[in-house]
MARMARPA-534213 format. One line per 2 residues: number of its first residue (from 1); their letters; for each residue y, x, z of N, C-alpha, C, O. Coordinates in nm, 4 decimals, padded with zeros to 6 digits. Atoms other than C-alpha are relative to their C-alpha. Example, Ala and Ser with C-alpha at 12.3 -4.5 7.8 and 13.67 -1.06 7.14 Angstrom:
1 = as = -00.1190 00.0890 00.0000 -00.4500 01.2300 00.7800 00.1200 00.0900 00.0000 00.1181 00.1936 00.0665; -00.1190 -00.0820 -00.0060 -00.1060 01.3670 00.7140 00.1090 -00.0770 00.0730 00.2198 -00.0261 00.0899 .
***
This chain:
1 = mt = -00.0056 00.0384 00.1408 05.6143 11.6855 08.1342 -00.1425 -00.0062 -00.0563 -00.2249 00.0813 -00.0298; 00.1316 00.0208 00.0587 05.3138 11.5563 07.9431 -00.0156 00.0828 -00.1270 00.0780 00.0933 -00.2062 .
3 = ey = 00.0303 -00.0739 00.1232 05.1513 11.7714 07.6734 -00.0522 -00.0960 -00.1059 -00.1454 -00.1721 -00.0801; 00.0425 00.0825 00.1122 05.1147 11.5958 07.3390 -00.0407 00.0905 -00.1153 00.0036 00.2050 -00.1239 .
5 = rv = 00.0376 -00.0775 00.1190 04.9534 11.7130 07.0177 00.1191 00.0183 -00.0922 00.1336 00.1221 -00.1568; -00.1214 -00.0059 00.0816 05.2794 11.6353 06.8381 00.1171 00.0194 00.0956 00.1319 -00.0563 00.1916 .
7 = sq = -00.1121 -00.0249 -00.0898 05.5911 11.7795 06.9983 00.1082 -00.1067 -00.0186 00.1180 -00.1701 -00.1237; -00.1104 00.0949 00.0078 05.8902 11.5601 07.0766 00.0984 00.0404 -00.1092 00.1504 -00.0452 -00.1808 .
9 = vd = -00.0924 -00.0494 00.1031 06.1066 11.7780 06.8513 -00.0533 -00.0322 -00.1391 00.0208 -00.0817 -00.2240; 00.0592 00.0294 00.1307 05.8651 11.7446 06.5575 -00.0010 -00.1500 -00.0268 00.0246 -00.1928 -00.1394 .
11 = fr = 00.0014 00.1445 00.0147 05.8335 11.3697 06.6183 00.1386 -00.0520 -00.0386 00.1513 -00.1314 -00.1318; -00.1370 00.0427 00.0318 06.2123 11.3191 06.6188 00.0401 00.0426 -00.1404 00.1040 -00.0333 -00.2132 .
13 = ea = -00.0327 -00.0487 00.1342 06.2474 11.5325 06.3064 -00.0682 -00.0854 -00.1063 -00.0066 -00.1209 -00.2067; 00.0729 00.0831 00.0966 05.9794 11.3311 06.1255 00.0646 -00.1368 -00.0133 00.0809 -00.1868 -00.1246 .
15 = ls = -00.0589 00.1338 00.0062 06.1401 10.9987 06.2185 00.1418 00.0006 -00.0540 00.1914 -00.1037 -00.0966; -00.1332 -00.0056 00.0601 06.4819 11.1201 06.1050 -00.0072 -00.0176 -00.1512 00.0947 -00.0412 -00.2161 .
17 = ct = 00.0194 00.0214 00.1439 06.3358 11.0924 05.7538 -00.0097 -00.1482 -00.0357 -00.0036 -00.1845 -00.1532; 00.0084 00.1433 00.0254 06.3028 10.7160 05.7931 00.1399 -00.0606 00.0050 00.2353 00.0038 00.0487 .
19 = aa = -00.1280 00.0714 -00.0034 06.5813 10.4609 05.7568 -00.0185 -00.1318 00.0735 -00.1242 -00.1944 00.0665; 00.0055 00.1258 -00.0741 06.6623 10.1624 05.9751 00.1380 -00.0638 00.0006 00.2396 00.0056 -00.0013 .
21 = tv = -00.1276 00.0678 -00.0133 06.9307 09.8978 05.9916 00.0542 00.0226 00.1409 -00.0215 00.0437 00.2357; -00.0672 -00.0214 -00.1273 07.1836 09.9371 06.2711 00.0484 -00.1352 00.0517 00.1109 -00.2125 -00.0209 .
23 = sv = -00.0402 00.1258 -00.0624 07.2420 09.6494 06.5121 00.0649 00.0281 00.1345 00.0409 00.1317 00.1965; -00.0506 -00.0011 -00.1360 07.4398 09.5850 06.8262 -00.0715 -00.1128 00.0730 -00.0621 -00.2293 00.0343 .
25 = vt = 00.0699 00.0982 -00.0822 07.2268 09.4101 07.0873 00.0901 -00.0309 00.1191 00.1307 00.0592 00.1926; -00.0872 00.0422 -00.1092 07.4347 09.2090 07.3338 -00.0746 -00.0923 00.0949 -00.1761 -00.1520 00.0592 .
27 = td = 00.0532 00.0925 -00.0996 07.3589 09.0137 07.6493 00.1163 -00.0511 00.0834 00.2197 00.0148 00.0950; -00.0979 00.0538 -00.0941 07.5552 08.7921 07.8842 -00.0719 -00.0999 00.0883 -00.1686 -00.1637 00.0467 .
29 = gp = 00.0610 00.0915 -00.0953 07.4699 08.5885 08.1876 00.0446 00.0337 00.1398 00.1436 00.1046 00.1579; -00.0413 -00.0203 -00.1387 07.4845 08.5929 08.5656 00.0043 00.1468 00.0429 00.0697 00.1804 00.1417 .
31 = hg = 00.0049 -00.1413 -00.0387 07.4152 08.9681 08.5741 00.0972 00.0864 -00.0790 00.1023 00.2078 -00.0591; -00.1036 -00.0737 00.0698 07.6938 09.0663 08.3352 -00.0136 -00.0007 -00.1509 -00.1169 -00.0373 -00.2071 .
33 = ra = -00.0105 -00.0079 00.1461 07.7992 09.1154 07.9750 -00.0050 00.1461 -00.0404 00.0627 00.2303 00.0185; 00.0124 -00.1386 00.0462 07.7010 09.4295 07.7872 -00.0590 00.0013 -00.1400 -00.1049 -00.1010 -00.1908 .
35 = gl = 00.0600 -00.0168 00.1315 07.5841 09.5647 07.4548 -00.0262 00.1460 -00.0281 00.0309 00.2342 00.0361; 00.0266 -00.1371 00.0428 07.4443 09.8730 07.2871 -00.0490 00.0013 -00.1434 -00.0987 -00.0988 -00.1951 .
37 = tv = 00.0409 -00.0191 00.1391 07.3693 10.0085 06.9416 -00.1466 00.0397 -00.0047 -00.1915 00.1247 00.0721; 00.1415 -00.0329 00.0174 07.0063 10.0182 06.8278 -00.0339 00.0098 -00.1488 00.0350 -00.0456 -00.2344 .
39 = ss = 00.0564 -00.0023 00.1356 06.8088 10.1020 06.5163 -00.1476 -00.0366 00.0053 -00.2209 -00.0174 -00.0917; 00.1418 00.0338 -00.0170 06.4768 09.9789 06.6526 -00.0160 -00.1506 00.0219 -00.0401 -00.1965 00.1335 .
41 = mc = 00.0143 00.1447 -00.0025 06.4605 09.6085 06.5685 -00.0797 -00.0401 -00.1228 -00.0587 00.0139 -00.2315; 00.0730 00.0520 00.1155 06.2164 09.4218 06.3473 -00.0532 -00.1394 00.0302 -00.0569 -00.1822 00.1456 .
43 = sv = 00.0571 00.1327 -00.0187 06.0653 09.0801 06.2917 -00.1422 00.0123 00.0535 -00.2104 00.1121 00.0302; 00.1361 00.0060 -00.0522 05.7435 08.9832 06.4697 -00.0762 -00.1115 -00.0694 -00.1865 -00.0897 -00.1194 .
45 = sd = 00.0689 00.1168 00.0544 05.6569 08.6347 06.3425 00.1034 -00.1036 -00.0415 00.2163 -00.1032 00.0077; -00.0871 00.1132 00.0293 05.8077 08.3286 06.1803 -00.0509 -00.1273 00.0680 00.0090 -00.2339 00.0542 .
47 = dp = 00.0555 00.1140 -00.0719 05.5897 08.0993 06.3939 -00.0522 00.0445 00.1359 -00.1710 00.0750 00.1464; -00.1409 00.0407 -00.0021 05.7595 08.1087 06.6355 00.0891 00.1122 -00.0540 00.0502 00.2290 -00.0519 .
49 = ps = -00.0914 -00.1034 00.0477 06.0604 08.2885 06.4851 00.0274 00.0994 00.1128 00.0809 00.0624 00.2173; -00.0130 -00.0985 -00.1071 06.0641 08.6114 06.6835 00.0224 00.1400 -00.0553 -00.0139 00.1715 -00.1686 .
51 = vl = -00.0322 -00.1381 00.0339 06.1791 08.9713 06.6775 -00.0368 00.0881 00.1178 -00.0604 00.0398 00.2286; 00.0128 -00.0938 -00.1110 06.1251 09.2831 06.8808 00.1102 00.1031 -00.0106 00.1583 00.1358 -00.1191 .
53 = vc = -00.1022 -00.1033 -00.0077 06.3757 09.5393 06.9936 -00.0412 00.0955 00.1111 -00.0945 00.0534 00.2137; 00.0343 -00.1021 -00.0983 06.3254 09.8658 07.1818 00.1281 00.0558 00.0609 00.2206 00.0946 -00.0104 .
55 = in = -00.1184 -00.0450 -00.0726 06.5758 09.9700 07.4493 -00.0423 00.1059 00.1025 -00.1374 00.0857 00.1780; 00.0286 -00.1056 -00.0960 06.5756 10.2927 07.6495 00.0214 -00.0531 00.1416 00.1268 -00.1085 00.1730 .
57 = qg = -00.0095 00.0520 -00.1364 06.5052 10.2054 08.0127 00.1101 00.0679 00.0807 00.1547 00.0131 00.1816; -00.1068 -00.0706 -00.0686 06.7667 10.4616 08.1200 00.1386 -00.0558 -00.0287 00.2356 -00.0214 00.0388 .
59 = sg = -00.1271 00.0624 00.0333 07.0407 10.2575 07.9580 00.0327 -00.1058 00.1047 -00.0547 -00.1828 00.1446; -00.0418 00.1041 -00.0932 07.2387 10.0435 08.1999 -00.0126 -00.1388 -00.0603 -00.0293 -00.2367 00.0124 .
61 = vc = 00.0112 00.1288 00.0689 07.2227 09.7666 07.9398 -00.1424 -00.0539 00.0102 -00.1613 -00.1753 00.0166; 00.1398 00.0432 -00.0066 06.8413 09.7560 07.9581 -00.0245 -00.0871 00.1233 -00.0882 -00.1920 00.1140 .
63 = dl = 00.0191 00.0761 -00.1227 06.8476 09.6358 08.3172 00.0685 -00.1363 -00.0075 00.0141 -00.2357 00.0404; -00.0706 00.1278 00.0156 07.1056 09.3666 08.2343 -00.0756 -00.0944 -00.0934 -00.0821 -00.2147 -00.0681 .
65 = ir = 00.0800 00.0821 00.0919 06.8934 09.2439 07.9422 -00.1183 -00.0596 00.0747 -00.1470 -00.1786 00.0619; 00.1169 00.0478 -00.0756 06.5908 09.2181 08.1692 00.0404 -00.1102 00.0975 -00.0304 -00.2101 00.1104 .
67 = kn = -00.0434 00.0990 -00.0987 06.7859 09.0256 08.4332 00.0554 -00.1270 -00.0634 00.0275 -00.2372 -00.0160; -00.0580 00.1178 00.0658 06.9787 08.7955 08.1955 -00.1040 -00.0776 -00.0812 -00.0971 -00.2002 -00.0909 .
69 = gv = 00.1056 00.0652 00.0771 06.6735 08.7244 07.9792 00.0405 -00.0488 -00.1376 -00.0355 -00.1205 -00.2028; -00.0477 00.0412 00.1326 06.8815 08.6727 07.6634 00.0642 00.1180 -00.0715 00.1201 00.2077 -00.0085 .
71 = ic = -00.0654 -00.1007 00.0834 07.0019 08.8896 07.3751 00.0481 -00.0655 -00.1285 -00.0019 -00.1701 -00.1698; -00.0379 00.0339 00.1371 07.1849 08.8537 07.0481 -00.0033 00.1302 -00.0787 00.0637 00.2272 -00.0432 .
73 = in = 00.0109 -00.1178 00.0857 07.0927 09.1029 06.7775 00.0953 -00.0211 -00.1166 00.0757 -00.1103 -00.1992; -00.1048 00.0099 00.1009 07.3956 09.1546 06.5543 -00.0192 00.1119 -00.1018 00.0107 00.2278 -00.0731 .
75 = vl = 00.0269 -00.0984 00.1048 07.2999 09.3311 06.2295 00.1337 00.0366 -00.0649 00.2030 -00.0491 -00.1198; -00.1303 -00.0457 00.0463 07.5983 09.5412 06.1257 00.0067 00.0184 -00.1500 -00.0937 00.0459 -00.2158 .
77 = rv = -00.0284 -00.0243 00.1417 07.7537 09.5683 05.7811 00.0358 00.1477 -00.0205 00.0673 00.2191 00.0747; -00.0262 -00.1402 00.0336 07.8102 09.8991 05.6036 00.1368 00.0457 00.0520 00.1539 00.1634 00.0835 .
79 = rh = -00.1353 -00.0371 -00.0446 08.1771 09.8934 05.7093 00.0155 00.0017 00.1523 00.1253 00.0271 00.2018; -00.0081 00.0135 -00.1453 08.0948 09.8556 06.0815 -00.0424 00.1245 00.0782 -00.0852 00.1122 00.1929 .
81 = sn = 00.0415 -00.1204 -00.0736 08.0216 10.2181 06.1751 00.0843 00.0211 00.1256 00.0350 00.0751 00.2247; -00.0836 -00.0137 -00.1197 08.3168 10.2107 06.4173 -00.0515 -00.0883 00.1141 -00.0407 -00.0502 00.2307 .
83 = ia = 00.0560 00.0883 -00.1022 08.1541 09.9182 06.6021 -00.1292 00.0606 00.0550 -00.1533 00.0583 00.1757; 00.1220 -00.0684 -00.0455 07.8199 10.1014 06.6126 00.0356 00.1152 00.0931 -00.0289 00.1343 00.1963 .
85 = da = -00.0435 -00.1119 -00.0851 08.0011 10.4049 06.7548 00.0510 -00.0497 00.1350 00.0228 00.0111 00.2383; -00.0558 00.0530 -00.1246 08.1822 10.1928 07.0137 -00.1111 -00.0384 00.0972 -00.1010 -00.0104 00.2166 .
87 = fs = 00.1076 00.0445 -00.0875 07.8578 10.0464 07.1488 -00.1018 00.1101 00.0306 -00.1924 00.0903 00.1116; 00.0864 -00.1131 -00.0339 07.6845 10.3851 07.1490 00.0745 00.1031 00.0840 00.0186 00.2068 00.1197 .
89 = gr = -00.0781 -00.0902 -00.0838 07.9637 10.5496 07.3482 00.0681 00.1122 -00.0748 00.1253 00.2018 -00.0127; -00.0634 -00.1054 00.0804 08.0904 10.7646 07.0603 00.1350 -00.0491 -00.0525 00.1489 -00.0780 -00.1714 .
91 = va = -00.1329 00.0470 00.0393 08.4556 10.6592 07.0555 00.1059 00.0958 00.0528 00.0824 00.1717 00.1468; -00.1097 -00.0863 -00.0422 08.7893 10.8357 07.0871 00.0522 -00.0393 00.1381 00.0915 00.0471 00.2164 .
93 = dp = -00.0510 00.0482 -00.1282 08.8932 10.6177 07.3837 -00.1142 -00.0613 00.0807 -00.1459 -00.1788 00.0621; 00.1142 00.0514 -00.0762 08.6022 10.5823 07.6300 00.0375 -00.1115 00.0977 -00.0508 -00.1789 00.1506 .
95 = nr = -00.0441 00.1056 -00.0904 08.8132 10.3448 07.8426 00.0159 -00.1348 -00.0710 00.0348 -00.2375 -00.0058; -00.0148 00.1246 00.0757 08.8364 10.0857 07.5638 -00.1322 -00.0766 00.0026 -00.2384 -00.0177 -00.0181 .
97 = np = 00.1181 00.0855 -00.0028 08.5918 09.7950 07.5941 -00.0570 -00.0113 -00.1421 00.0167 -00.0475 -00.2338; 00.0560 00.0069 00.1356 08.3512 09.8066 07.2959 00.0088 -00.1401 -00.0616 00.0115 -00.1531 -00.1839 .
99 = fd = -00.0128 00.1353 00.0538 08.3773 09.4275 07.2629 00.1359 -00.0228 -00.0664 00.1521 -00.1195 -00.1409; -00.1317 00.0124 00.0618 08.7431 09.4799 07.1604 00.0000 00.0381 -00.1482 00.0985 00.0134 -00.2177 .
101 = ya = 00.0061 -00.0460 00.1385 08.6286 09.6235 06.8246 -00.0380 -00.1097 -00.0995 -00.0365 -00.0864 -00.2204; 00.0421 00.1087 00.0893 08.5143 09.2852 06.6853 00.0326 -00.1338 00.0654 00.0703 -00.1398 00.1824 .
103 = dw = -00.0156 00.1360 -00.0512 08.5473 08.9083 06.7242 -00.1372 -00.0540 00.0374 -00.2355 -00.0282 -00.0320; 00.1271 00.0463 -00.0543 08.2763 08.7331 06.9257 00.0029 -00.1496 00.0254 00.1085 -00.2081 00.0495 .
105 = et = 00.0185 00.1400 -00.0359 08.1449 08.3835 06.9813 -00.1373 -00.0124 00.0635 -00.2105 00.0861 00.0729; 00.1331 00.0203 -00.0558 07.8392 08.2310 07.1440 -00.0710 -00.1088 -00.0782 -00.0087 -00.1989 -00.1345 .
107 = lv = 00.0832 00.0998 00.0661 07.5529 08.0331 06.9976 -00.0734 -00.0783 00.1091 -00.0093 -00.1518 00.1843; 00.0791 00.0795 -00.0935 07.2697 07.8887 07.2107 -00.0116 00.0653 00.1376 00.0106 -00.0010 00.2390 .
109 = tg = 00.0334 -00.0654 -00.1270 07.1904 08.1479 07.4805 00.1218 00.0467 00.0797 00.1115 00.0712 00.1999; -00.1189 -00.0528 -00.0657 07.5447 08.2596 07.5606 00.0204 00.1481 -00.0205 00.1244 00.2017 00.0177 .
111 = ap = -00.0180 -00.1422 00.0325 07.4855 08.6184 07.4475 00.1032 00.0116 -00.1125 00.1030 -00.0718 -00.2030; -00.1042 -00.0122 00.1011 07.7807 08.7425 07.2366 -00.0562 00.0205 -00.1417 -00.1379 00.1094 -00.1657 .
113 = am = 00.0342 -00.0103 00.1424 07.7364 08.6891 06.8604 00.1243 00.0500 -00.0729 00.2318 -00.0086 -00.0603; -00.1120 -00.0587 00.0721 07.9582 08.9059 06.6394 00.0332 -00.0864 -00.1212 -00.0524 -00.1103 -00.2064 .
115 = sq = -00.0406 00.0953 00.1041 08.1558 08.6777 06.4068 -00.0167 00.0522 -00.1418 -00.0448 -00.0262 -00.2324; 00.0094 -00.0543 00.1348 08.1463 08.9146 06.1080 -00.1244 00.0849 -00.0236 -00.1304 00.1602 -00.1208 .
117 = al = 00.1264 -00.0721 00.0232 07.7967 09.0601 06.1488 -00.0657 -00.0540 -00.1258 -00.0365 -00.1656 -00.1689; 00.0771 00.0471 00.1143 07.5669 09.0367 05.8509 -00.0843 -00.1199 00.0422 -00.0879 -00.2225 -00.0257 .
119 = vs = 00.0819 00.1047 -00.0593 07.3328 08.8276 06.0666 00.0052 00.0183 00.1511 00.0060 00.1312 00.2001; 00.0138 -00.0046 -00.1451 07.3275 08.7404 06.4363 -00.1200 -00.0845 00.0386 -00.1297 -00.2014 00.0012 .
121 = ld = 00.1218 00.0672 -00.0447 06.9942 08.6486 06.5948 00.0118 -00.0225 00.1505 00.0035 00.0723 00.2287; -00.0193 00.0372 -00.1393 07.0444 08.4646 06.9245 -00.1364 -00.0289 00.0607 -00.2057 -00.1202 00.0156 .
123 = cr = 00.1394 -00.0003 -00.0447 06.7287 08.5121 07.1317 -00.0161 -00.0110 00.1511 00.0718 00.0258 00.2290; 00.0430 00.0020 -00.1392 06.5538 08.4472 07.4593 -00.1213 00.0923 00.0117 -00.2157 00.0809 -00.0665 .
125 = ik = 00.1098 -00.0945 -00.0202 06.3251 08.7258 07.5890 -00.1243 -00.0777 00.0446 -00.1186 -00.1580 00.1377; 00.1262 00.0652 -00.0355 05.9630 08.6079 07.6015 -00.1006 00.0965 00.0611 -00.1813 00.0573 00.1453 .
127 = qe = 00.0903 -00.1009 -00.0553 05.7767 08.9314 07.6756 00.0704 00.1340 00.0018 00.1585 00.1614 -00.0797; -00.0511 -00.1368 -00.0046 05.8574 09.2853 07.7768 -00.1141 00.0932 00.0360 -00.2055 00.0571 00.1101 .
129 = ll = 00.1023 -00.1010 -00.0239 05.6482 09.5997 07.7827 00.0707 00.1335 00.0180 00.1477 00.1750 -00.0685; -00.0529 -00.1342 -00.0194 05.7466 09.9342 07.9308 -00.0992 00.0974 -00.0613 -00.2156 00.1016 -00.0214 .
131 = yg = 00.0850 -00.1000 00.0628 05.6085 10.2099 07.7097 00.0809 00.1282 -00.0116 00.1837 00.1311 -00.0793; -00.0728 -00.1272 00.0026 05.7170 10.5700 07.7603 00.1383 -00.0178 00.0596 00.1528 -00.0626 00.1733 .
133 = th = -00.1380 00.0068 -00.0475 06.0937 10.5804 07.7906 00.0686 -00.1325 -00.0304 00.1825 -00.1538 00.0113; -00.0654 00.1207 00.0491 06.1599 10.2372 07.6387 -00.0703 -00.1289 00.0424 -00.1916 -00.1331 00.0627 .
135 = yv = 00.0534 00.1355 -00.0107 06.1168 09.8692 07.7040 -00.0059 -00.0576 -00.1400 00.0884 -00.0438 -00.2179; 00.0150 00.0747 00.1246 05.9855 09.6728 07.4080 00.0156 -00.1468 00.0390 -00.0627 -00.1995 00.1180 .
137 = fv = -00.0258 00.1406 -00.0272 06.1274 09.3208 07.4189 -00.0412 -00.0834 -00.1201 -00.0004 -00.0550 -00.2326; 00.0320 00.0989 00.1029 05.9744 09.0370 07.2189 00.0830 -00.1225 00.0340 00.0767 -00.1738 00.1457 .
139 = ae = -00.0938 00.1086 -00.0258 06.2287 08.7595 07.1822 -00.0114 -00.1078 -00.1073 -00.0248 -00.0780 -00.2259; 00.0004 00.1125 00.0931 06.2225 08.4133 07.0255 00.1433 -00.0310 -00.0411 00.2342 -00.0354 00.0418 .
141 = ve = -00.1317 00.0296 00.0551 06.5151 08.3312 06.7999 00.0296 -00.1481 00.0212 -00.0435 -00.2345 -00.0272; -00.0393 00.1382 -00.0288 06.6911 08.0166 06.9224 00.1183 -00.0458 -00.0830 00.1446 -00.1656 -00.0932 .
143 = gl = -00.1143 00.0329 00.0841 06.9954 08.0324 06.6957 00.0289 00.1140 -00.0953 -00.0044 00.2292 -00.0674; -00.0339 -00.0996 00.1022 07.1204 08.2139 06.3854 00.1437 -00.0188 -00.0453 00.1950 -00.1306 -00.0496 .
145 = lv = -00.1283 00.0018 00.0699 07.4553 08.3027 06.2370 -00.0195 00.0890 -00.1209 -00.0337 00.2105 -00.1078; 00.0212 -00.0742 00.1242 07.4139 08.4046 05.8728 00.1312 -00.0002 -00.0764 00.1789 -00.1053 -00.1191 .
147 = nt = -00.1257 -00.0122 00.0730 07.7286 08.5341 05.7062 -00.0264 00.0309 -00.1465 -00.1416 00.0394 -00.1892; 00.0116 -00.0338 00.1414 07.7960 08.6152 05.3426 -00.0877 00.1228 -00.0171 -00.0749 00.2188 00.0589 .
149 = pg = 00.0846 -00.1180 00.0227 07.5347 08.8546 05.2042 00.0836 00.1252 -00.0227 00.1966 00.1180 -00.0710; -00.0658 -00.1283 00.0180 07.6289 09.2195 05.1979 -00.0984 00.1112 00.0300 -00.2184 00.0878 00.0446 .
151 = kp = 00.0846 -00.1162 -00.0256 07.4976 09.5664 05.2623 -00.0020 00.0310 00.1489 00.1027 00.0332 00.2136; 00.0084 -00.0347 -00.1420 07.3675 09.6560 05.6081 00.0355 00.1467 00.0233 00.0227 00.2308 -00.0656 .
153 = lv = -00.0191 -00.1380 -00.0428 07.4669 09.9684 05.7956 -00.1382 00.0580 00.0260 -00.2193 -00.0033 00.0953; 00.1323 -00.0623 -00.0095 07.1694 10.2059 05.7761 00.0128 00.1356 00.0688 00.1093 00.2090 00.0471 .
155 = yn = 00.0049 -00.1286 -00.0692 07.0781 10.5020 05.9976 -00.1160 00.0807 -00.0556 -00.2301 00.0345 -00.0561; 00.0999 -00.0894 00.0582 06.8917 10.7925 05.8372 00.0507 00.1424 00.0140 00.1709 00.1669 00.0041 .
157 = ar = -00.0353 -00.1420 -00.0126 06.8873 11.1706 05.8868 00.1079 00.0213 00.1060 00.1980 00.1036 00.0897; -00.0895 -00.0107 -00.1160 07.0733 11.1256 06.2186 00.1459 -00.0341 -00.0314 00.2378 00.0157 00.0337 .
159 = ay = -00.1359 00.0407 00.0376 07.3748 10.9651 06.0489 -00.0043 -00.1362 -00.0687 -00.1090 -00.1798 -00.1165; -00.0106 00.1240 00.0767 07.4969 10.6383 05.8994 -00.0009 00.0364 -00.1469 00.0653 00.1314 -00.1890 .
161 = qp = 00.0153 -00.0292 00.1422 07.4056 10.6282 05.5327 00.0285 -00.1246 -00.0829 00.0065 -00.2367 -00.0370; -00.0170 00.1155 00.0889 07.4998 10.4078 05.2394 -00.1357 -00.0464 -00.0518 -00.2284 00.0333 -00.0667 .
163 = lg = 00.1200 00.0577 00.0592 07.2342 10.1773 05.1020 00.0313 -00.0219 -00.1467 00.1080 -00.1121 -00.1805; -00.0320 00.0105 00.1419 07.2404 10.2245 04.7266 00.1379 00.0574 -00.0268 00.1830 00.1463 00.0454 .
165 = ds = -00.1328 -00.0466 00.0389 07.5786 10.2789 04.5579 00.1040 -00.0644 00.0903 00.1206 -00.1863 00.0889; -00.1000 00.0555 -00.0912 07.8522 10.2397 04.8176 00.1379 00.0622 -00.0228 00.2167 00.0746 00.0709 .
167 = es = -00.1293 -00.0601 00.0286 08.1483 10.4005 04.6431 00.1148 -00.0941 00.0357 00.2202 -00.0498 00.0814; -00.1023 00.0963 -00.0381 08.3446 10.0812 04.6962 -00.0672 -00.1239 00.0560 -00.1775 -00.1604 00.0152 .
169 = ls = 00.0538 00.1227 -00.0567 08.2902 09.7718 04.9010 00.0231 -00.1149 -00.0973 00.1279 -00.1225 -00.1614; -00.0148 00.1165 00.0858 08.2318 09.4528 04.7071 00.0882 -00.1024 00.0702 00.1145 -00.0917 00.1900 .
171 = le = -00.0807 00.1071 -00.0555 08.4456 09.1448 04.7574 -00.0745 -00.0683 00.1139 -00.0132 -00.1088 00.2127; 00.0772 00.0656 -00.1056 08.1614 08.9977 04.9639 00.0010 00.0784 00.1304 -00.0214 00.0204 00.2365 .
173 = ev = -00.0095 -00.0786 -00.1222 08.1975 09.2854 05.2113 00.1378 -00.0129 00.0641 00.1530 00.0117 00.1837; -00.1354 00.0123 -00.0508 08.5704 09.2221 05.2481 00.0236 -00.1410 00.0544 00.0833 -00.1574 00.1608 .
175 = ey = -00.0129 00.1387 -00.0426 08.5607 08.8422 05.2731 -00.1367 -00.0510 00.0397 -00.2379 -00.0059 -00.0141; 00.1293 00.0508 -00.0418 08.2905 08.6493 05.4457 00.0092 -00.1494 00.0309 00.1161 -00.2016 00.0626 .
177 = sr = 00.0143 00.1364 -00.0468 08.1737 08.2981 05.5135 -00.1251 00.0004 00.0849 -00.1926 00.1028 00.0947; 00.1174 -00.0024 -00.0848 07.8986 08.1878 05.7450 -00.0639 -00.1370 00.0108 -00.0019 -00.2409 -00.0116 .
179 = er = 00.0758 00.1199 -00.0281 07.6310 07.9366 05.8196 -00.0604 00.0174 00.1371 -00.1085 00.1251 00.1722; 00.0537 -00.0036 -00.1344 07.5199 07.8512 06.1679 -00.1260 -00.0858 00.0042 -00.1269 -00.1998 -00.0424 .
181 = yt = 00.1267 00.0706 -00.0148 07.1604 07.7519 06.2437 -00.0366 00.0007 00.1472 -00.0761 00.1041 00.2011; 00.0363 00.0063 -00.1414 07.1004 07.6322 06.5975 -00.0801 -00.1251 00.0275 -00.1204 -00.1489 00.1414 .
***
């Protein structure tokens, strides 16, 4: 184990004070279909449209992403905590396929896009970097699915948290429409 000036425990505690949107990153291709829940996704550039996502190399999904070379980042809505749990392995029935918790379609790359996600970013991996325990993937966005605006699912203090006042879901969270950009 490497000695650091900042302990892993202190580092994790400090970062639990931050907030991040929750997404399900999916992949599909000749090496298989899979997905996992992440809170480490952000934009990189709009020229070309690109994002980065960090995936633990110990995850079986990480290897499939590397081999397939495509991902779809599905930004979850506040009501989708059950989907986040399914793709993180925290479900009552571990034998149930996590893809059964939502409706899916494909855009350009063939990676599963969640039909009712807040936004789905269909991407092709352009660069990868192994740093510590995680791969950092830089991916160009080749297609978008933008649904009706709503509140994203947020992770903070080691739990899903409401963004603003979430006593009741608005009509836009119950009904949705979408626009496809490919």
